[in-house]
C-alpha positions in Angstrom: 0.0 0.0 0.0 1.3 3.4 -0.9 0.7 6.2 1.7 1.7 9.8 1.1 2.2 12.1 4.1 1.4 15.8 4.0 0.6 18.7 6.3 -3.0 18.6 7.3 -5.5 21.3 6.5 -8.5 22.2 8.6 -10.7 20.1 6.3 -8.8 17.1 7.4 -9.6 17.5 11.1 -12.8 15.3 11.1 -10.9 12.4 9.6 -8.0 12.9 12.1 -10.5 12.9 15.0 -12.0 9.7 13.7 -8.6 8.1 13.6 -8.0 9.3 17.2 -11.3 7.7 18.3 -10.6 4.5 16.4 -8.4 3.2 19.1 -8.7 1.3 22.4 -8.0 4.4 24.5 -9.3 7.1 22.1 -12.7 5.6 21.9 -13.3 6.6 25.5 -11.7 10.0 25.5 -12.4 11.7 22.2 -15.6 13.7 21.7 -18.1 14.0 18.8 -18.3 17.8 18.7 -15.6 19.2 16.3 -15.4 22.8 17.5 -12.7 22.2 20.1 -10.6 20.2 17.6 -11.0 22.9 15.0 -9.9 25.6 17.5 -6.9 23.4 18.5 -5.9 23.0 14.9 -5.9 26.7 14.4 -3.8 27.2 17.5 -1.3 24.6 16.4 -1.0 26.2 13.0 -0.5 29.6 14.6 2.4 28.3 16.8 4.5 27.7 13.7 6.5 24.7 15.1 3.5 22.4 15.9 2.4 20.4 12.9 -0.5 18.0 12.2 0.5 15.5 9.5 -1.9 13.1 7.7 -1.2 10.1 5.5 -3.4 9.5 2.5 -3.8 6.3 0.5 -4.0 6.1 -3.3 -7.7 7.1 -3.4 -7.3 10.1 -1.0 -8.5 8.4 2.2 -6.8 9.6 5.3 -5.4 6.4 6.9 -2.8 7.8 9.3 -1.9 10.8 11.4 0.7 12.2 13.8 1.5 15.5 15.4 5.1 16.7 15.5 6.4 19.7 17.4 9.9 21.1 16.9 11.5 22.2 20.2 14.6 24.2 20.7 16.4 23.6 24.0 19.7 23.9 25.9 20.1 20.3 27.0 22.0 17.7 25.0 24.4 20.4 23.8 21.5 22.6 22.6 19.9 19.8 20.5 16.8 20.7 18.7 14.3 17.9 19.0 11.1 16.6 17.4 8.3 15.6 19.8 5.9 13.1 18.2 2.3 12.7 19.6 -1.1 11.3 18.6 0.3 8.6 16.3 -2.5 6.6 14.7 -3.0 4.3 11.7 -6.4 3.2 10.6 -7.4 -0.1 12.3 -7.8 -2.0 9.1 -4.2 -1.1 8.0 -2.3 -1.8 11.2 0.5 -4.2 10.6 0.6 -3.3 6.8 3.8 -1.1 7.0 2.0 2.2 7.2 3.7 3.0 10.5 7.2 2.4 9.1 6.4 4.7 6.2 5.1 7.3 8.8 8.2 7.2 10.9 10.4 7.6 7.8 8.4 10.8 7.2 8.8 11.8 10.8 12.6 11.5 10.6 12.8 13.3 7.2 10.8 16.3 8.6 12.9 16.3 11.8 16.1 16.3 9.9 14.8 19.1 7.7 13.9 21.1 10.8 17.5 20.7 12.1 16.6 18.2 14.8 19.1 15.8 16.3 16.6 13.8 18.3 13.1 12.4 17.8 11.2 11.7 21.1 7.8 10.4 21.8 5.6 9.2 24.6 3.0 6.5 24.6 0.5 5.1 27.0 2.0 2.1 28.8 -1.1 0.0 27.9 0.0 0.1 24.3 2.2 -3.0 24.4 2.2 -3.5 20.6 3.2 0.1 20.1 6.1 -0.3 22.4 7.4 -3.3 20.4 6.9 -1.3 17.2 8.8 1.8 18.4 11.7 -0.4 19.7 11.9 -2.1 16.2 12.4 1.4 14.8 15.4 2.0 17.1 13.6 4.0 19.8 14.8 3.3 23.4 12.6 3.5 26.5 15.1 5.9 28.1 13.0 8.0 30.4 10.1 7.6 32.8 7.3 10.1 32.0 4.7 11.7 34.2 1.5 13.5 33.4 -0.8 15.5 35.6 -4.3 16.5 34.4 -5.2 20.0 35.3 -8.9 20.5 36.2 -11.1 22.7 34.2 
């Protein structure tokens, strides 16, 4: 299967939200109303370093998505890094190589943005994802924490 990755437009947001919800964890946490997602997309676009990427198949169906944020910092000898979030592949295509194509795209974009490091977090319940990321050369090098802020 051939998948082409490109920057998302606002018209792609409903398809991305559907991918986010088509997931064991996303099914319980994503919402039906699109307004918050559309506002978030516009805020991401305005930030300039925060990008929503979609993967389309040969007929134009959005079958994959990820978010990448380019971060400048002082640690690691002032290494610029790419933070990857919200990685999803359509459930009917998981295991078909789309994820490998996606991460080739991630790495190409990260290099083009001057990054020396790609980092990501994943929910610990995603055991298959962990194996996949390790097969790509990612190392589980840190322990992450999250705190939800009320409101």
